[in-house]
N, C-alpha and C positions, 0 to 999 in steps of 0.2 A: 371666503365661504366655500364649502366642500360642494362639488358636482354630485348631482343625484341623478342615477340612471333607472328609468323604468323599463324594463325589459322582460324577457322570459328566455331562458336556454332552449324553448323550443324554436324561437324564432331567430331564422338566419339574418334578418335585419338588426335586431337586437344585438346577436352577436357581432355583427359587423362593426356595430357602435362601440362595443365592449373592447374589441380588438384594438380600434383606433385609439381609445384611451389609453389601452395598455402599451401601445407601441411609443405613445408620446410620454409613458410614465406618468400619467395625471392620475392622482387618487381620487375614487370616486365611491359614493354609498350606493349600493345596488338594492332595488325593490323590485320583487317579482310581482309585474303589474298585473299578471293573468290569475294569481290566488285569489280566491272568492273574496278574500278579507281586503284586497286592496283595490278591488276593481272601482269602487266609488272614488277613490283618490285619484285613480288613473284617468277616469271619465270627466273629472273635474279639470284635469290639465289638458286632455284631448277628447272631446266630446265623442269621437268615434270609436273611443276604445280600444285603439291600435297602440302596440309599442313597435318600436321605442319612443321614448319621450326623455329629454335630456333638460334638466334644470340646473342654471349655472348663475349664481349671483341674481337671482330673480328673473334670468332670461329663460323662456321655456321654448324649447325647439322640439316640433315633431318632425318625422319622415328621416329615414337612415342618412340619405343622401345630403340632405340640409343640416343634420346635426354635424356629419363629417365635415362638411365644408365650414360650419361655424367654427368647430374645433380648430382648424388651420387658420381661421381669421383670428381669434382669440388667443391661441396657443401655438405660435408659428413654428416652433421648433421643437423636435424634429418633424420635417414637413410631411404631410401625407400626399400631397401633389406634388409632380415634377415642377421644376422651374421654368421649362421650356414651354411655350403656349401650345405649341403643336401636340408636345407630350401630354399637356393637360387635356386637351381634345381627345386624345388616344386613350388615356386612361378613365375618362368619363364615357366612352363608347364601350369600354370592357366592363365598366359598371352597370350600364345600363343592359348589357347582353347578360350579366350575371343575373340582374334583378329582374328582368322582365321576361327570359327565355328559360335559363336554367332553373331558377327558385320554381316556377309553376311545375315544372316537370318532377322535381324531386318532391316538393310538398305535397302535390296532389296524389301521389302515390304512395305517401308514407302513412296515410291514416290507418291503416291495417296493422302498422307495426306498433302504434303508441294509443290510437283511440279505442274506446269502447264499442267495437264492431263483431257484430255476429254473422256478417257476410264476407265474401270474397271481393276482391276488386272486379269491377265489371270486365266482362269479356273483351279483351283486346287492349285493355288500358295499358298494360305493362309493355306490349308489344310497340303501340305507338308512341310510349313515352322514350323506350330506347331508339326509335327511328329519329325521334326530334332531338333527344340527347346527342348523338351522333352527328347531327348537323351543328349543333350549337358547340360540341367539342372541336368541330373542324373549323369552325371560325376562329375559335380560342387559339387552335394550333397554328393557324395561318398568322394570327397576330403576333404569337410569341416568337415565330420564327426568325424574325430579322432583329429580335431585341437581344440585349445583355442577359446572360446566364448567371446566375440563377434569378434575379431580379430583375424583371424587363424594365423597370424605371428607375434601376439604380440603387434601390434600397426597398424594404418592405413599405407599403402604404395603401393607398386607396384600392388598387386593384385586388391585393392580396387580402384585404378585410372583406371586399365584395364576394369575393369567390370561394372563401376557403369552407365556410360552414355547410354550403351545397356540394361543394367539389368533393370533399372528404367522404361525403354519404353515398357518393355513386356507387361504389363496389359493395359496400354493406347492404344496400338497399337491393342488391341482386342484379345490378345492370353491369354490362360489359365497359370496360374502359380498355380498350385493345393498345397494347404496348407499341405494335407495330405502325399503327394509324396516328397515335397521339404521344409520340415520345417526349415532345416538349411540354406537353401539358402534365404528363407524369413525373418529368424531372422537376418542374416548378411545384407539384405538389409533395414531392418528397423534401423540397426545401424548405416549404411551410411547415411540413410536419416536424422537421427537426430543429425549427427556430423556437425558442422557449415560450414566446408569447402564444403563437398557434399551438405548439403541444400542450401548453396549460389549458387553452381553451378546449381541446379536444377532450382532455381527461376531465374536467368540470362538466361539461356536458354529457359525457358517458356517465357519471356519478347521479346527475341530475334524472336521466332517462332511467336509469335503474331504480331509483326511489319515486317515480312519477305516480305510480298509484297511491301512494301514502299522501299526495299533497291534495289541495282542493282546487288544482286546475281542471276546468271542464274538458272533459274527455268524451262526453257523450255527443254535443253539439258542437260541429264543426263551425269553425269562423271563415267566412267567405269575402273576398273582395279582389278587385282589380285584375291583374293579369292571370290570375289564379282561375278566376272563373271564365276568361277568355280563353285560355288554353283548353279548358275541359270542353266548352261548348265547341270550339273550332274543330276537336276531334271526334265530335259527334256524340258525346257521352251525356246529352242535354236530357235524355230521359231517366238516366240514373240519379242526375244531379236535381231535377224537377222531384223525383221521387224522395229524395232527401228533405227538400223543402215541404212536400206533402205530410212528410212522417215527424216533421218537426224537429228534424236533425240538423237543421242549416241556421246559421247567425249571420247577421250582416252588420257592417258598420251604422251607427247611429248618424242622423244628420248633424 
C-alpha cells in the first residue's frame, strides 16, 4: 500500500517529513491538507487540523518527529537516526532546537511575505527575531564544531530534515547570517543545498510559493499553535497578537 502524506509546502514540519521520505527513497502520494477541498479529510485524520499526517498501510501518524521515528522503525534502511545512543540524543537535541526555537522565529516573521496583509510587522519584531536567531545559530554552530563535515552524523538524516526548510529561509527573509560567526552553519547549509533531495525541495517550495495566490490555501486567517505563540508573547508582542484575535484573523487547533 502506498504511503500518503498530508502536508503543505508552507509547513516546515511537513517538508521535514517529505525530506525524510525522499532520503529513504520511499514513494508516496502527496495531498495538500491545507487546500480548502482537503480540509475535511485532514480533520478526519487529525482533529487538530494540523499537517503533517502520514498514512501507511492503515497506520495514521501525526507530528513530524513521531512520523520520522516511525519511518525509521518501519523502513530502517537507510537510517535517519545515527546508530550510537549518544548520537541519537544529540540529533534529537538539534531537532528540538530547530522545531521549538528556529521555527517560531522564521514562521512568525514570514506572514508579511505570503499572507493577505495590509499592515507591516509590529515595531521591533524583526529586531527581536534577529537577536534570537543569532542565539539559536550560535548554539547550532557550537554543536556542529566537533562533528564530521559536511554531515554531522555521517550522512544526511534527521538533523538535516529538521533544519533545512527554515535555515534556507534565513537570508531570503532578510535576516543576517554572519559568515564570520557561523562558518560551520553556512558550510552545512551549502552541503544540503547541493544534495539532490534538498535541492529538489527548495525548487518545489519556490514554485509553490510563486503560485500560492492561485490556490485555495487560507491566506487571511493565520494558524497559531505551540511555540509560535510562546515566542511571540515572550517577546512582548501580545497586543498585536490579541488584536489579530479580536479582528478574526487568528485560527487555532481544534480540540
